[in-house]
N, C-alpha and C positions, 0 to 999 in steps of 0.2 A: 524624471528619476527623482524619487523622494528619499528621505533619510533612511527609511527602513530598507529600501531596495539597495542602498549603497553600503549596507553593513557587510563589508568585505573582510575576509580573513587576511590580516596584514602579513602574517607569516607566509601565506599562500602567494600574495602579491610579490613579496620580496623574493620568493623562491623562483618565480618565473621571469622576473624582470631581466636577469642577465641574458635570457634567450631573445628578448625583444629590444634590448638596448643597441640600436644600430642606427646608421644614418638613413634618413628617409624624408620624402617631401611632406610638406604641410598641406598639400593639395588645395592651395588657394587658386589653382587653375589645373586643368588637365587638357592637353599635355602641359607639363611643368615648363617653366621659362627656359631651362637649359636646352630644351628641344627646339625652341624658336630659332629662326634663321634671319640673317641680314638680307637675304634675297627678297624678303618681304619688306617693302619700303613704302614711301609716301604714296606712290601711285596705286599700289595694291590696297592700302588703307582707304584712299579716296574712293576707289571703286566699291569697296565693301560698305562704306558709309552710304553710298548712293544706290544700294540694292533695289532692284525692281520689287514692287509689291508692298513696300513699307507704307504703313498707314499713319495718318496724323493722329489716330486714336491710340497708337502704341506709345506708352510712356517711356521715359528715359531716366536712367540713374546717372548722376554726374559726380566725378571725383576731381578735386583740385589739389595738386601737390605744391605746397609752399615750402621750399627746401631750407630756409634760413633758421639758424640757431645762434644764440650768443656764445654758448660754450659747449664743449663736447662731453656728453655723458659716455663714460667708458664702456658701458654695456651695449651701446647702441650700434646696430648694423644697418640702420636706415640710410636712405639717400639724403644727405644734408650738406649745407654749406655753413661753416662757422665764420661769422662776420659781424662787425659792428659798422660797416660802411653803409651810409645812408643811400648812396647812389645805386647799390645793387638791387634793392627792392623796386626802385623806380624803373630801372631797365627791365626787370622781371615783369612788371605790370604791363609795360608797353608790348613786350613780346607775347605774353599770354593773351592780350587783347587780339593780336593778329592770329594767334593759334585758334582761339574760340571762333573768330569770324570765318576762318578757313574751314573748320569742321562744319559750322552751320551752313556754309555755302555748298559743301559736298553732299549734304543730306537733301534728298529730292523734295521732301515735303516738310513743312513746319511741324515740329514736335515739341510737346511740353514735357516737363520733368516732374517726376513723382518723388524724387529722392536726390539729395545733394549732400556730399560729405567733403570736408577739407581736412587734409592731413599734412604731415611733414616729416622732418623739420618741425618748425613751430609756427603755425599760421598767425598767431598773435605776436610774432616778431614784427609784423606789419603794424603800422600805426592805426588807430581807429579810422581815420579818414581813408587810409589805403585799403583797409578791410571793406569799407563801404564801396570804394571804387571797384575792387575786384568782384564783389558780389553783383554789382550792376553790370559789369562786363559779361558775366556768365548768364545772368537772368534776363538781360535784354535779348540775348540770342536764344535762350531756352527758358521761357517763363515757367515758373513753378505753379503746379496745380494746387488748388485749395486742399489743405490737409497734408501737404507733402512733409516728409521727414527731412529736416535741414540740420546737419550736425557738424561739429568741429572738434578737433583734438587740440588741447591747449596745455601749456606749461604754466602752472600756478606761479612760478618765479617771475614771469614776465607779463602776466595777464593782469591788467588793471580794471578797476571798476568802470572806467571809460570804455575799455574794450568790451566789457559785458553789455553795457548800454548800446553800443554800436551794433553788436551782434544781434541783440534782441530787436533793435529797430529794423535791421535787415530782414529778420524773419527766422533766424536760427532758433530751434526749439530743443536741441539736444546738445549737451556739452560733455566731452570726455577729458578727464584730467589725468596726466601722468603722475602717479604717486610712487610706484615701484616698491618702496620699503621706507618705514619711518625711523628705523634704527640708525642712530648717528654714525656708528662704526661702518655699517654697510654703505650709508650715503657717502661717507668720506672715501671709501674704496672705489665707488663707481663714479666719483667726481660729480655728485649731484646733491648739494646741501639744500634741503627743502624742509624746513620745520613744519610739523603737522598743523600748527596754527595758521601758517600761510595757506595751506590747502583748505582748511576749514573756513577761512575768510572768503576764498573764492567760491566755495559751496554756498555760503550765505548770500553773497552778491548774486549768484546765479539763480538761486531759488527766489530771492526777493524780486529779481527782474522778470520772473515768470517762465524760466526754462522748465519744460515739461519733464525732462529726463536729465539727471546728473549721474555721470558714470566715472568709474575709476579703472585705471590700468595698474596691475601689480605684476611683479616678476618674482618667481621663486628659482632658487639655484644660484643666487648671487654670492659673491665672496662674504664670508663671515656669517652668513645666515645659519640659524639653527631652528629647530622646532620651537623652542622657547621664545627666541627673538621674533620669529614671524608670527607667533600667537599674539604677541603684544601689538604688532602691526595690525593684525586682524581686529583686535579690540578697537583700535583707533578707526579703522575703516567702517566697521559695523556701527560705531557711534555716529558717523556722519551719514548713514543710511542712504547709500547710493542706490540708484534704480537698476543699474547694470554693473557687472564687474567682469573684467577680462583678467584672468590669472595665467599669464604667459610663462612658459618655461624659458629660462635663460638659454639662448642659443649661442654656444661657444663656437664662433665661425671666424677664426683668426685670419683666414685667407681673404675675408671680406672686410673685417674690422680689426686692423692691426693693433689698435690700442688695447684690445682684449688680452694681448699676450702677457701683460703684466698680471692678469688674474691667475695665471698658471703658477706664479710665485706666492700666491696668497691662498687662503683657506676656502676654496670652492667646495661645497658639500659633495661628498661622494654619492653615487647613484642611489644607494639605500637611504641616506639622509635626505637627499632631494625628494625621493618618493614619499618619505614620511611627512616632509613639509607640505607637499602637494595634497596628500590624503587628509592631513589635518585641516588644511584650508577648505577643501571640498566639503568635508563633514560639517565644518563650522557654518559655511554658507547655507547648506541644506537645513541645518538646525534653525537658522535664522529666517527660513521661509523662501529662500531663493530657489529658482528652478535651474537645474543643470541643463544648459542648452546643448552643449557638446564640446568635447576636447578641453576648452579653456574659457568658456563663456557662461555667465550666470545672469539671471534676470528675475525681477519680481514677477509673480504670476500674472499681474495685470499689464505688464510691459508688452510693447508691440513685438519684441523678439520672442517672448513666450507664446504669444498668439500665433506667430509664424510657425512655431513647432506644431501647434495644434491643427492649423489649416494646411500644413505641408507646403508653405511658401518660403521656408527658410533657405537661405542662399549662403554659399561660401565663396568668397573671392579674396583678393589680396588684402582687404581690410579685415578679414576674419569672418565671423558669422554676422550676417545681416539679413535683410528681408527682401521681398520682391524678386523671387526666382524667375528667371526667364526674360527679364527686362534688359535691354541693351544698356551697357555701361560705357560712358565716354569719359576718358581720362585726359586731364590738361596739366601741363607743367612738366618739369624734368623728371624722367623715370616713370611717368604715369602710364598706366595700362588701360587700354580699352578692351572690353569683352563684348563682341558682337555675336550674332546668332551662330555664325560659322567661322569665326576667326578671332585671333588676339592680335593687338598691335601695341608696341611699347615705344615711347619716345626716348631720345637720348637721355642718359642718366645724368651726366655732369652738366652743370650750368653753362660752361663755356662752349659746349657743343649744341645743347638744346636752344640756347637763347638766339644765336645767329640764324639757326635753321628755322625756328619759329618766326623770327622777325622778318626774314627774307622770303621764306617759302610758305609760311603758314603751318604746314604739317611738318613735324620734326621726328618722324618715325624712324627708329633705329633698327627694329627687328619685329617679326611677327610670325604668325602661323595660320594657315588655312586648315581647318579640321577635315580629316577624312571621315568616311562613314564609321570606320572602326573607332576613331577618336570620339565621335559624337556618342556612340554607344557606351564607350568606357567612361566618358565624362559623366554620363547619366548614372551609370552604376556606382562610380566613386562618389558622386554627389549624394546619392541615396544613402550610401553607407555613412558618409561623413556628417550629413545633415539630419537624417531621420533614424539612423541606427538600425536600418532594416533595408532589405531589398525584396520586393514582391515580384515573383516570376510572372504573374499574370499582368502586372503593370508594364513590365518590359515587353512582353509579347504584344500587348495592345499598342504600345508606342512604336515598336520597331518591326513588328510582323514576323518575328523569329521566336522559336521556342528557346527559352533561356538555357536550361541545363545542358542540352547537347552542344549548344554553341560555345559554352564556356566550361566544358567538361574538364579541361586541363587545369583551369584556375580553381574549380571546385575541388578537384583532387588535391591541389596544393594547400587548400585550407584545412586539410586533415589535422596537422599538428595544432593549428589555432583552435579548431573545434575540440580537440582532446584536452587542451589547456583551459577550456571553458570560456573562451572569448566570444564565440559565435555558436549559434545553433542553426541547423540546416533542416529544411523540410524536404520531402521526397521530390518535389518539383524544382528544387534548387533555391527556393526562397531562403533568405538569410535573416537572422535576427541577432544583433550585437548585444551581448549581455552587459550588465553594469561593469564588470571587469574589463570587457572588451572596449567599453566607451573610453577607458583610460588609455588604451593602446589602439585606438581606432585607425591611426595612421598605418600601423602594421597590417591591419586587416585590409585596408584599401590598397596597399602596395601590391597585393597579390594580383590585382586586376590592371596594373600599370604595364603596358606593353613595351615601354621604353626603358624601364628601370634596369633591366639586365645589362643592356649595352652601356648605360651610364655608369654602372658599377665597374664594368670592365676597363673603363678609361683610366681608373686609378686616381682621378682628380676629385678632391673634396667638393661636393656640390650642395649637400644638405646638412641640416643640423641633426643632432641625436633625437630619436623618438622618445626617449625618457631622460 
């Protein structure tokens, strides 16, 4: 999507937003995590890891969740442990070593990794020596292939030049920095004081050390944000020339993150203001030459993420948009999710449950899900909509052996209002193309094909963030 294609009528956008401002999944998986059951446990995961027919040639994607943070950011709904206790990371490393070994043992054939990502929490809460130990634990079991993407999320407030050197020595080549907003008023409200100079210093260290890609995470919709204040944040961001940008919508999920309740007494932007902040940021990034990858991700045209759009290997999982669609993902650490060919498995979320389970039994699976044939088809459909902004009926038929339009006639009929509002166009054979306007509301488009969403809504329990 280029700047010209994104020349939307702002009044038109604001007019239809109320119809699409609803709770909905982000589709980092399908079926979504609330569908998964505790009946799927360690033995089921072990069996799925050891599936017949797996080849040593098949690559792996690895995710490591390091849950520790020194302080609580009030916007955050991630799985984290706020601590300064030195013994907790030591016990964590001992437990994850056992977990990695158990997963490696369950896989029938040795397999190498083409991708590795660390998130949190704050992975650089670990000391540089601990970072090196953790990397060796993972790569001794699953060696990295030449040219693999090895990435990490860091907090500039705790990441030192020594951390950067240790990461590069290990082989990390992409670094993502939480920035959120540089406005002091906003930073005070979200309990994350982070001078722009601190972030710029980490950018300088990273580029000097040879990181191939330096990326930023931003959040719009935070307390006290305005179009003007966020425009100033964008000036700072563009000045540091990141290779990728994640522009996340603030998710107000107080049933998950209780500390967010204080935001309700402060100046959260209303939906219209939030939309204007988002549109202003998108237009600015496009003007600066970034490619709109989808929903909330932007990348330089030469970036691997942009290339994945072109060759249709873009993938969406709980890390957001990434590359290497179809590769098995193995997750390690508390709350980590593994995505295999026909199943999902998630480890215990809290450290006090995950750590003894991993240390004693290796696998710490809390819940999971075996995909039915209907799940597999709908995951493919939703993935095409979320990642490629289109669905080609002939591709569906070639993949699954069914004619698309008759099989999903009810869903295609339900798309009528979405088509009328200009979010999607439909061909006679049922093929769909998401418009630039629809790319902003792509979650709403994908929701039509979610077979579980109706019953989830009937439960009355809050499960998902707002789509706008």
